[in-house]
TIKOL-892146 format. One record per residue: residue number from 1; residue in one letter; y, z, x of N, C-alpha, C in turn. Coordinates in nm, 3 decimals. Each point is the difference from the previous one (the first is absolute). Example, Ala and Ser with C-alpha at 12.3 -4.5 7.8 and 13.67 -1.06 7.14 Angstrom:
BEGIN
<atom><seq>1</seq><type>A</type><n_north>-0.569</n_north><n_up>0.780</n_up><n_east>1.319</n_east><ca_north>0.119</ca_north><ca_up>0.000</ca_up><ca_east>-0.089</ca_east><c_north>0.120</c_north><c_up>0.000</c_up><c_east>0.090</c_east></atom>
<atom><seq>2</seq><type>S</type><n_north>0.105</n_north><n_up>-0.072</n_up><n_east>-0.035</n_east><ca_north>0.119</ca_north><ca_up>0.006</ca_up><ca_east>0.082</ca_east><c_north>0.109</c_north><c_up>0.073</c_up><c_east>-0.077</c_east></atom>
END
This chain:
BEGIN
<atom><seq>1</seq><type>X</type><n_north>0.818</n_north><n_up>-0.096</n_up><n_east>2.805</n_east><ca_north>-0.001</ca_north><ca_up>0.075</ca_up><ca_east>-0.124</ca_east><c_north>-0.037</c_north><c_up>-0.093</c_up><c_east>-0.115</c_east></atom>
<atom><seq>2</seq><type>X</type><n_north>-0.088</n_north><n_up>0.044</n_up><n_east>-0.085</n_east><ca_north>-0.043</ca_north><ca_up>-0.077</ca_up><ca_east>-0.115</ca_east><c_north>0.091</c_north><c_up>0.030</c_up><c_east>-0.118</c_east></atom>
<atom><seq>3</seq><type>X</type><n_north>0.053</n_north><n_up>-0.105</n_up><n_east>-0.060</n_east><ca_north>0.085</ca_north><ca_up>0.019</ca_up><ca_east>-0.117</ca_east><c_north>-0.087</c_north><c_up>0.011</c_up><c_east>-0.124</c_east></atom>
<atom><seq>4</seq><type>X</type><n_north>0.022</n_north><n_up>0.104</n_up><n_east>-0.078</n_east><ca_north>-0.076</ca_north><ca_up>0.022</ca_up><ca_east>-0.122</ca_east><c_north>0.089</c_north><c_up>-0.034</c_up><c_east>-0.118</c_east></atom>
<atom><seq>5</seq><type>X</type><n_north>-0.048</n_north><n_up>-0.095</n_up><n_east>-0.082</n_east><ca_north>0.077</ca_north><ca_up>-0.037</ca_up><ca_east>-0.118</ca_east><c_north>-0.021</c_north><c_up>0.103</c_up><c_east>-0.109</c_east></atom>
<atom><seq>6</seq><type>X</type><n_north>0.105</n_north><n_up>0.032</n_up><n_east>-0.069</n_east><ca_north>-0.009</ca_north><ca_up>0.096</ca_up><ca_east>-0.109</ca_east><c_north>-0.072</c_north><c_up>-0.062</c_up><c_east>-0.119</c_east></atom>
<atom><seq>7</seq><type>X</type><n_north>-0.088</n_north><n_up>0.074</n_up><n_east>-0.059</n_east><ca_north>-0.067</ca_north><ca_up>-0.045</ca_up><ca_east>-0.121</ca_east><c_north>0.084</c_north><c_up>0.040</c_up><c_east>-0.121</c_east></atom>
<atom><seq>8</seq><type>X</type><n_north>-0.002</n_north><n_up>-0.084</n_up><n_east>-0.102</n_east><ca_north>0.082</ca_north><ca_up>0.030</ca_up><ca_east>-0.116</ca_east><c_north>-0.057</c_north><c_up>0.115</c_up><c_east>-0.082</c_east></atom>
<atom><seq>9</seq><type>X</type><n_north>0.085</n_north><n_up>0.060</n_up><n_east>-0.078</n_east><ca_north>-0.047</ca_north><ca_up>0.099</ca_up><ca_east>-0.096</ca_east><c_north>-0.056</c_north><c_up>-0.076</c_up><c_east>-0.119</c_east></atom>
<atom><seq>10</seq><type>X</type><n_north>-0.068</n_north><n_up>0.070</n_up><n_east>-0.087</n_east><ca_north>-0.055</ca_north><ca_up>-0.066</ca_up><ca_east>-0.118</ca_east><c_north>0.112</c_north><c_up>-0.060</c_up><c_east>-0.085</c_east></atom>
<atom><seq>11</seq><type>X</type><n_north>0.115</n_north><n_up>0.066</n_up><n_east>-0.004</n_east><ca_north>0.111</ca_north><ca_up>-0.052</ca_up><ca_east>-0.079</ca_east><c_north>0.054</c_north><c_up>-0.130</c_up><c_east>0.056</c_east></atom>
<atom><seq>12</seq><type>X</type><n_north>-0.023</n_north><n_up>-0.026</n_up><n_east>0.130</n_east><ca_north>0.046</ca_north><ca_up>-0.124</ca_up><ca_east>0.061</ca_east><c_north>-0.083</c_north><c_up>-0.120</c_up><c_east>-0.042</c_east></atom>
<atom><seq>13</seq><type>X</type><n_north>-0.122</n_north><n_up>0.022</n_up><n_east>-0.043</n_east><ca_north>-0.089</ca_north><ca_up>-0.113</ca_up><ca_east>-0.031</ca_east><c_north>-0.041</c_north><c_up>-0.010</c_up><c_east>-0.145</c_east></atom>
<atom><seq>14</seq><type>X</type><n_north>0.030</n_north><n_up>0.098</n_up><n_east>-0.080</n_east><ca_north>-0.035</ca_north><ca_up>-0.010</ca_up><ca_east>-0.141</ca_east><c_north>0.094</c_north><c_up>0.083</c_up><c_east>-0.086</c_east></atom>
<atom><seq>15</seq><type>X</type><n_north>0.009</n_north><n_up>-0.039</n_up><n_east>-0.125</n_east><ca_north>0.085</ca_north><ca_up>0.069</ca_up><ca_east>-0.097</ca_east><c_north>-0.070</c_north><c_up>0.129</c_up><c_east>-0.041</c_east></atom>
<atom><seq>16</seq><type>X</type><n_north>0.062</n_north><n_up>0.112</n_up><n_east>0.024</n_east><ca_north>-0.061</ca_north><ca_up>0.129</ca_up><ca_east>-0.036</ca_east><c_north>0.068</c_north><c_up>0.063</c_up><c_east>-0.121</c_east></atom>
<atom><seq>17</seq><type>X</type><n_north>0.068</n_north><n_up>-0.083</n_up><n_east>-0.079</n_east><ca_north>0.073</ca_north><ca_up>0.057</ca_up><ca_east>-0.114</ca_east><c_north>-0.088</c_north><c_up>0.028</c_up><c_east>-0.120</c_east></atom>
<atom><seq>18</seq><type>X</type><n_north>-0.118</n_north><n_up>-0.062</n_up><n_east>-0.009</n_east><ca_north>-0.088</ca_north><ca_up>0.029</ca_up><ca_east>-0.112</ca_east><c_north>-0.073</c_north><c_up>0.131</c_up><c_east>0.026</c_east></atom>
<atom><seq>19</seq><type>X</type><n_north>-0.046</n_north><n_up>0.063</n_up><n_east>-0.104</n_east><ca_north>-0.070</ca_north><ca_up>0.129</ca_up><ca_east>0.014</ca_east><c_north>-0.125</c_north><c_up>-0.015</c_up><c_east>0.085</c_east></atom>
<atom><seq>20</seq><type>X</type><n_north>-0.077</n_north><n_up>-0.106</n_up><n_east>-0.022</n_east><ca_north>-0.124</ca_north><ca_up>-0.020</ca_up><ca_east>0.076</ca_east><c_north>0.030</c_north><c_up>-0.018</c_up><c_east>0.148</c_east></atom>
<atom><seq>21</seq><type>X</type><n_north>0.102</n_north><n_up>-0.078</n_up><n_east>0.031</n_east><ca_north>0.036</ca_north><ca_up>-0.023</ca_up><ca_east>0.140</ca_east><c_north>0.052</c_north><c_up>0.128</c_up><c_east>0.063</c_east></atom>
<atom><seq>22</seq><type>X</type><n_north>0.080</n_north><n_up>0.074</n_up><n_east>-0.073</n_east><ca_north>0.053</ca_north><ca_up>0.126</ca_up><ca_east>0.053</ca_east><c_north>-0.113</c_north><c_up>0.098</c_up><c_east>0.027</c_east></atom>
<atom><seq>23</seq><type>X</type><n_north>-0.098</n_north><n_up>0.006</n_up><n_east>-0.090</n_east><ca_north>-0.114</ca_north><ca_up>0.090</ca_up><ca_east>0.019</ca_east><c_north>-0.082</c_north><c_up>-0.044</c_up><c_east>0.122</c_east></atom>
<atom><seq>24</seq><type>X</type><n_north>-0.021</n_north><n_up>-0.130</n_up><n_east>0.014</n_east><ca_north>-0.075</ca_north><ca_up>-0.051</ca_up><ca_east>0.115</ca_east><c_north>0.074</c_north><c_up>0.031</c_up><c_east>0.129</c_east></atom>
<atom><seq>25</seq><type>X</type><n_north>0.132</n_north><n_up>-0.019</n_up><n_east>-0.001</n_east><ca_north>0.082</ca_north><ca_up>0.027</ca_up><ca_east>0.117</ca_east><c_north>-0.008</c_north><c_up>0.148</c_up><c_east>0.038</c_east></atom>
<atom><seq>26</seq><type>X</type><n_north>0.010</n_north><n_up>0.086</n_up><n_east>-0.099</n_east><ca_north>-0.006</ca_north><ca_up>0.144</ca_up><ca_east>0.026</ca_east><c_north>-0.137</c_north><c_up>0.039</c_up><c_east>0.056</c_east></atom>
<atom><seq>27</seq><type>X</type><n_north>-0.106</n_north><n_up>-0.054</n_up><n_east>-0.056</n_east><ca_north>-0.135</ca_north><ca_up>0.028</ca_up><ca_east>0.049</ca_east><c_north>-0.016</c_north><c_up>-0.048</c_up><c_east>0.144</c_east></atom>
<atom><seq>28</seq><type>X</type><n_north>0.051</n_north><n_up>-0.120</n_up><n_east>0.028</n_east><ca_north>-0.012</ca_north><ca_up>-0.054</ca_up><ca_east>0.134</ca_east><c_north>0.077</c_north><c_up>0.086</c_up><c_east>0.099</c_east></atom>
<atom><seq>29</seq><type>X</type><n_north>0.120</n_north><n_up>0.042</n_up><n_east>-0.034</n_east><ca_north>0.078</ca_north><ca_up>0.083</ca_up><ca_east>0.092</ca_east><c_north>-0.067</c_north><c_up>0.135</c_up><c_east>0.024</c_east></atom>
<atom><seq>30</seq><type>X</type><n_north>-0.064</n_north><n_up>0.058</n_up><n_east>-0.102</n_east><ca_north>-0.073</ca_north><ca_up>0.126</ca_up><ca_east>0.021</ca_east><c_north>-0.117</c_north><c_up>-0.023</c_up><c_east>0.095</c_east></atom>
<atom><seq>31</seq><type>X</type><n_north>-0.072</n_north><n_up>-0.111</n_up><n_east>-0.018</n_east><ca_north>-0.110</ca_north><ca_up>-0.034</ca_up><ca_east>0.089</ca_east><c_north>0.050</c_north><c_up>-0.017</c_up><c_east>0.143</c_east></atom>
<atom><seq>32</seq><type>X</type><n_north>0.113</n_north><n_up>-0.068</n_up><n_east>0.016</n_east><ca_north>0.053</ca_north><ca_up>-0.027</ca_up><ca_east>0.132</ca_east><c_north>0.060</c_north><c_up>0.121</c_up><c_east>0.069</c_east></atom>
<atom><seq>33</seq><type>X</type><n_north>0.023</n_north><n_up>0.106</n_up><n_east>-0.074</n_east><ca_north>0.058</ca_north><ca_up>0.119</ca_up><ca_east>0.062</ca_east><c_north>-0.104</c_north><c_up>0.082</c_up><c_east>0.074</c_east></atom>
<atom><seq>34</seq><type>X</type><n_north>-0.119</n_north><n_up>-0.058</n_up><n_east>0.020</n_east><ca_north>-0.109</ca_north><ca_up>0.066</ca_up><ca_east>0.071</ca_east><c_north>0.034</c_north><c_up>0.023</c_up><c_east>0.146</c_east></atom>
<atom><seq>35</seq><type>X</type><n_north>-0.100</n_north><n_up>0.018</n_up><n_east>0.078</n_east><ca_north>0.016</ca_north><ca_up>0.043</ca_up><ca_east>0.139</ca_east><c_north>-0.006</c_north><c_up>-0.115</c_up><c_east>0.099</c_east></atom>
<atom><seq>36</seq><type>X</type><n_north>0.049</n_north><n_up>-0.118</n_up><n_east>-0.039</n_east><ca_north>-0.002</ca_north><ca_up>-0.114</ca_up><ca_east>0.091</ca_east><c_north>0.128</c_north><c_up>-0.010</c_up><c_east>0.077</c_east></atom>
<atom><seq>37</seq><type>X</type><n_north>-0.002</n_north><n_up>-0.085</n_up><n_east>0.102</n_east><ca_north>0.122</ca_north><ca_up>-0.025</ca_up><ca_east>0.076</ca_east><c_north>0.097</c_north><c_up>-0.081</c_up><c_east>-0.086</c_east></atom>
<atom><seq>38</seq><type>X</type><n_north>0.128</n_north><n_up>0.001</n_up><n_east>0.034</n_east><ca_north>0.096</ca_north><ca_up>-0.080</ca_up><ca_east>-0.077</ca_east><c_north>-0.036</c_north><c_up>-0.149</c_up><c_east>-0.002</c_east></atom>
<atom><seq>39</seq><type>X</type><n_north>-0.050</n_north><n_up>-0.052</n_up><n_east>0.109</n_east><ca_north>-0.038</ca_north><ca_up>-0.142</ca_up><ca_east>0.005</ca_east><c_north>-0.117</c_north><c_up>-0.029</c_up><c_east>-0.094</c_east></atom>
<atom><seq>40</seq><type>X</type><n_north>-0.099</n_north><n_up>0.087</n_up><n_east>-0.003</n_east><ca_north>-0.114</ca_north><ca_up>-0.018</ca_up><ca_east>-0.090</ca_east><c_north>0.046</c_north><c_up>0.006</c_up><c_east>-0.145</c_east></atom>
<atom><seq>41</seq><type>X</type><n_north>0.086</n_north><n_up>0.096</n_up><n_east>-0.032</n_east><ca_north>0.054</ca_north><ca_up>0.008</ca_up><ca_east>-0.136</ca_east><c_north>0.074</c_north><c_up>-0.127</c_up><c_east>-0.037</c_east></atom>
<atom><seq>42</seq><type>X</type><n_north>0.080</n_north><n_up>-0.053</n_up><n_east>0.094</n_east><ca_north>0.075</ca_north><ca_up>-0.123</ca_up><ca_east>-0.026</ca_east><c_north>-0.096</c_north><c_up>-0.117</c_up><c_east>-0.024</c_east></atom>
<atom><seq>43</seq><type>X</type><n_north>-0.105</n_north><n_up>-0.009</n_up><n_east>0.079</n_east><ca_north>-0.098</ca_north><ca_up>-0.107</ca_up><ca_east>-0.018</ca_east><c_north>-0.071</c_north><c_up>0.013</c_up><c_east>-0.134</c_east></atom>
<atom><seq>44</seq><type>X</type><n_north>-0.042</n_north><n_up>0.121</n_up><n_east>-0.036</n_east><ca_north>-0.064</ca_north><ca_up>0.022</ca_up><ca_east>-0.130</ca_east><c_north>0.095</c_north><c_up>-0.033</c_up><c_east>-0.114</c_east></atom>
<atom><seq>45</seq><type>X</type><n_north>0.126</n_north><n_up>0.042</n_up><n_east>0.014</n_east><ca_north>0.099</ca_north><ca_up>-0.028</ca_up><ca_east>-0.104</ca_east><c_north>0.016</c_north><c_up>-0.151</c_up><c_east>-0.017</c_east></atom>
<atom><seq>46</seq><type>X</type><n_north>0.005</n_north><n_up>-0.071</n_up><n_east>0.110</n_east><ca_north>0.016</ca_north><ca_up>-0.145</ca_up><ca_east>-0.001</ca_east><c_north>-0.113</c_north><c_up>-0.067</c_up><c_east>-0.078</c_east></atom>
<atom><seq>47</seq><type>X</type><n_north>-0.124</n_north><n_up>0.031</n_up><n_east>0.032</n_east><ca_north>-0.114</ca_north><ca_up>-0.067</ca_up><ca_east>-0.065</ca_east><c_north>-0.019</c_north><c_up>0.051</c_up><c_east>-0.143</c_east></atom>
<atom><seq>48</seq><type>X</type><n_north>0.020</n_north><n_up>0.128</n_up><n_east>-0.024</n_east><ca_north>-0.016</ca_north><ca_up>0.052</ca_up><ca_east>-0.136</ca_east><c_north>0.106</c_north><c_up>-0.056</c_up><c_east>-0.094</c_east></atom>
<atom><seq>49</seq><type>X</type><n_north>0.121</n_north><n_up>-0.015</n_up><n_east>0.049</n_east><ca_north>0.105</ca_north><ca_up>-0.059</ca_up><ca_east>-0.083</ca_east><c_north>-0.038</c_north><c_up>-0.143</c_up><c_east>-0.039</c_east></atom>
<atom><seq>50</seq><type>X</type><n_north>-0.053</n_north><n_up>-0.074</n_up><n_east>0.094</n_east><ca_north>-0.044</ca_north><ca_up>-0.136</ca_up><ca_east>-0.031</ca_east><c_north>-0.118</c_north><c_up>0.000</c_up><c_east>-0.096</c_east></atom>
<atom><seq>51</seq><type>X</type><n_north>-0.092</n_north><n_up>0.094</n_up><n_east>0.014</n_east><ca_north>-0.113</ca_north><ca_up>0.011</ca_up><ca_east>-0.093</ca_east><c_north>0.049</c_north><c_up>0.029</c_up><c_east>-0.142</c_east></atom>
<atom><seq>52</seq><type>X</type><n_north>0.090</n_north><n_up>0.095</n_up><n_east>-0.013</n_east><ca_north>0.054</ca_north><ca_up>0.033</ca_up><ca_east>-0.132</ca_east><c_north>0.070</c_north><c_up>-0.120</c_up><c_east>-0.062</c_east></atom>
<atom><seq>53</seq><type>X</type><n_north>0.081</n_north><n_up>-0.068</n_up><n_east>0.079</n_east><ca_north>0.071</ca_north><ca_up>-0.117</ca_up><ca_east>-0.049</ca_east><c_north>-0.099</c_north><c_up>-0.110</c_up><c_east>-0.040</c_east></atom>
<atom><seq>54</seq><type>X</type><n_north>-0.100</n_north><n_up>-0.024</n_up><n_east>0.083</n_east><ca_north>-0.101</ca_north><ca_up>-0.101</ca_up><ca_east>-0.029</ca_east><c_north>-0.073</c_north><c_up>0.032</c_up><c_east>-0.130</c_east></atom>
<atom><seq>55</seq><type>X</type><n_north>-0.042</n_north><n_up>0.124</n_up><n_east>-0.015</n_east><ca_north>-0.071</ca_north><ca_up>0.040</ca_up><ca_east>-0.122</ca_east><c_north>0.086</c_north><c_up>-0.022</c_up><c_east>-0.124</c_east></atom>
<atom><seq>56</seq><type>X</type><n_north>0.123</n_north><n_up>0.043</n_up><n_east>0.007</n_east><ca_north>0.088</ca_north><ca_up>-0.016</ca_up><ca_east>-0.116</ca_east><c_north>0.027</c_north><c_up>-0.147</c_up><c_east>-0.030</c_east></atom>
<atom><seq>57</seq><type>X</type><n_north>0.014</n_north><n_up>-0.082</n_up><n_east>0.101</n_east><ca_north>0.022</ca_north><ca_up>-0.143</ca_up><ca_east>-0.018</ca_east><c_north>-0.122</c_north><c_up>-0.067</c_up><c_east>-0.061</c_east></atom>
<atom><seq>58</seq><type>X</type><n_north>-0.119</n_north><n_up>0.047</n_up><n_east>0.035</n_east><ca_north>-0.124</ca_north><ca_up>-0.062</ca_up><ca_east>-0.047</ca_east><c_north>-0.063</c_north><c_up>0.072</c_up><c_east>-0.120</c_east></atom>
<atom><seq>59</seq><type>X</type><n_north>0.072</n_north><n_up>0.098</n_up><n_east>-0.055</n_east><ca_north>-0.045</ca_north><ca_up>0.066</ca_up><ca_east>-0.122</ca_east><c_north>-0.107</c_north><c_up>0.106</c_up><c_east>0.018</c_east></atom>
<atom><seq>60</seq><type>X</type><n_north>-0.010</n_north><n_up>0.058</n_up><n_east>0.119</n_east><ca_north>-0.095</ca_north><ca_up>0.107</ca_up><ca_east>0.025</ca_east><c_north>0.070</c_north><c_up>0.136</c_up><c_east>0.000</c_east></atom>
<atom><seq>61</seq><type>X</type><n_north>-0.072</n_north><n_up>0.102</n_up><n_east>-0.043</n_east><ca_north>0.048</ca_north><ca_up>0.137</ca_up><ca_east>0.017</ca_east><c_north>-0.030</c_north><c_up>0.038</c_up><c_east>0.144</c_east></atom>
<atom><seq>62</seq><type>X</type><n_north>0.100</n_north><n_up>0.021</n_up><n_east>0.084</n_east><ca_north>-0.025</ca_north><ca_up>0.026</ca_up><ca_east>0.142</ca_east><c_north>-0.070</c_north><c_up>0.132</c_up><c_east>0.029</c_east></atom>
<atom><seq>63</seq><type>X</type><n_north>-0.004</n_north><n_up>0.088</n_up><n_east>-0.099</n_east><ca_north>-0.061</ca_north><ca_up>0.131</ca_up><ca_east>0.024</ca_east><c_north>-0.140</c_north><c_up>0.013</c_up><c_east>-0.059</c_east></atom>
<atom><seq>64</seq><type>X</type><n_north>-0.058</n_north><n_up>-0.109</n_up><n_east>-0.042</n_east><ca_north>-0.137</ca_north><ca_up>0.012</ca_up><ca_east>-0.050</ca_east><c_north>-0.051</c_north><c_up>-0.121</c_up><c_east>-0.074</c_east></atom>
<atom><seq>65</seq><type>X</type><n_north>0.084</n_north><n_up>-0.102</n_up><n_east>-0.018</n_east><ca_north>-0.043</ca_north><ca_up>-0.115</ca_up><ca_east>-0.076</ca_east><c_north>-0.038</c_north><c_up>-0.120</c_up><c_east>0.083</c_east></atom>
<atom><seq>66</seq><type>X</type><n_north>0.011</n_north><n_up>0.011</n_up><n_east>0.131</n_east><ca_north>-0.035</ca_north><ca_up>-0.111</ca_up><ca_east>0.088</ca_east><c_north>-0.139</c_north><c_up>0.022</c_up><c_east>0.058</c_east></atom>
<atom><seq>67</seq><type>X</type><n_north>-0.077</n_north><n_up>-0.106</n_up><n_east>0.007</n_east><ca_north>-0.136</ca_north><ca_up>0.010</ca_up><ca_east>0.054</ca_east><c_north>-0.006</c_north><c_up>-0.059</c_up><c_east>0.141</c_east></atom>
<atom><seq>68</seq><type>X</type><n_north>-0.119</n_north><n_up>-0.005</n_up><n_east>0.056</n_east><ca_north>-0.018</ca_north><ca_up>-0.049</ca_up><ca_east>0.137</ca_east><c_north>0.044</c_north><c_up>-0.145</c_up><c_east>0.014</c_east></atom>
<atom><seq>69</seq><type>X</type><n_north>-0.023</n_north><n_up>-0.080</n_up><n_east>-0.103</n_east><ca_north>0.040</ca_north><ca_up>-0.140</ca_up><ca_east>0.004</ca_east><c_north>0.152</c_north><c_up>-0.012</c_up><c_east>0.010</c_east></atom>
<atom><seq>70</seq><type>X</type><n_north>0.071</n_north><n_up>0.083</n_up><n_east>-0.075</n_east><ca_north>0.146</ca_north><ca_up>0.000</ca_up><ca_east>0.006</ca_east><c_north>0.047</c_north><c_up>0.038</c_up><c_east>0.141</c_east></atom>
<atom><seq>71</seq><type>X</type><n_north>-0.061</n_north><n_up>0.102</n_up><n_east>0.058</n_east><ca_north>0.037</ca_north><ca_up>0.043</ca_up><ca_east>0.135</ca_east><c_north>-0.028</c_north><c_up>-0.110</c_up><c_east>0.101</c_east></atom>
<atom><seq>72</seq><type>X</type><n_north>-0.115</n_north><n_up>-0.067</n_up><n_east>-0.011</n_east><ca_north>-0.032</ca_north><ca_up>-0.109</ca_up><ca_east>0.092</ca_east><c_north>0.100</c_north><c_up>-0.115</c_up><c_east>-0.014</c_east></atom>
<atom><seq>73</seq><type>X</type><n_north>0.041</n_north><n_up>-0.029</n_up><n_east>-0.123</n_east><ca_north>0.100</ca_north><ca_up>-0.105</ca_up><ca_east>-0.023</ca_east><c_north>0.133</c_north><c_up>0.038</c_up><c_east>0.062</c_east></atom>
<atom><seq>74</seq><type>X</type><n_north>0.040</n_north><n_up>0.125</n_up><n_east>-0.019</n_east><ca_north>0.124</ca_north><ca_up>0.051</ca_up><ca_east>0.059</ca_east><c_north>-0.003</c_north><c_up>-0.015</c_up><c_east>0.152</c_east></atom>
<atom><seq>75</seq><type>X</type><n_north>-0.108</n_north><n_up>0.041</n_up><n_east>0.062</n_east><ca_north>-0.014</ca_north><ca_up>-0.008</ca_up><ca_east>0.146</ca_east><c_north>0.005</c_north><c_up>-0.144</c_up><c_east>0.046</c_east></atom>
<atom><seq>76</seq><type>X</type><n_north>-0.070</n_north><n_up>-0.088</n_up><n_east>-0.072</n_east><ca_north>0.000</ca_north><ca_up>-0.142</ca_up><ca_east>0.036</ca_east><c_north>0.141</c_north><c_up>-0.059</c_up><c_east>-0.009</c_east></atom>
<atom><seq>77</seq><type>X</type><n_north>0.075</n_north><n_up>0.039</n_up><n_east>-0.102</n_east><ca_north>0.138</ca_north><ca_up>-0.049</ca_up><ca_east>-0.013</ca_east><c_north>0.088</c_north><c_up>0.053</c_up><c_east>0.113</c_east></atom>
<atom><seq>78</seq><type>X</type><n_north>-0.021</n_north><n_up>0.125</n_up><n_east>0.040</n_east><ca_north>0.076</ca_north><ca_up>0.054</ca_up><ca_east>0.114</ca_east><c_north>-0.031</c_north><c_up>-0.078</c_up><c_east>0.127</c_east></atom>
<atom><seq>79</seq><type>X</type><n_north>-0.126</n_north><n_up>-0.029</n_up><n_east>0.022</n_east><ca_north>-0.040</ca_north><ca_up>-0.075</ca_up><ca_east>0.120</ca_east><c_north>0.060</c_north><c_up>-0.140</c_up><c_east>-0.003</c_east></atom>
<atom><seq>80</seq><type>X</type><n_north>0.000</n_north><n_up>-0.063</n_up><n_east>-0.115</n_east><ca_north>0.056</ca_north><ca_up>-0.135</ca_up><ca_east>-0.012</ca_east><c_north>0.151</c_north><c_up>0.001</c_up><c_east>0.028</c_east></atom>
<atom><seq>81</seq><type>X</type><n_north>0.067</n_north><n_up>0.104</n_up><n_east>-0.049</n_east><ca_north>0.144</ca_north><ca_up>0.012</ca_up><ca_east>0.020</ca_east><c_north>0.037</c_north><c_up>0.036</c_up><c_east>0.143</c_east></atom>
<atom><seq>82</seq><type>X</type><n_north>-0.099</n_north><n_up>0.050</n_up><n_east>0.074</n_east><ca_north>0.024</ca_north><ca_up>0.037</ca_up><ca_east>0.139</ca_east><c_north>0.049</c_north><c_up>0.139</c_up><c_east>0.012</c_east></atom>
END
């Protein structure tokens, strides 16, 4: 049997107390309520939470202010972190 580690919720990895973070969190949860399997939703939640946190840490609007270079940098940092 393969053990599946639980992915954190967005609240586990970033502060959602600001209005912008709360709005991003709500939008992400609506997106994730689609027709995917629970594991797919958990994986999407995991990476999207990190994207939102990364954008906010680096001064990008995660819903429209980040460009391809920002996304490539984010991906490179994820790969470096393992």
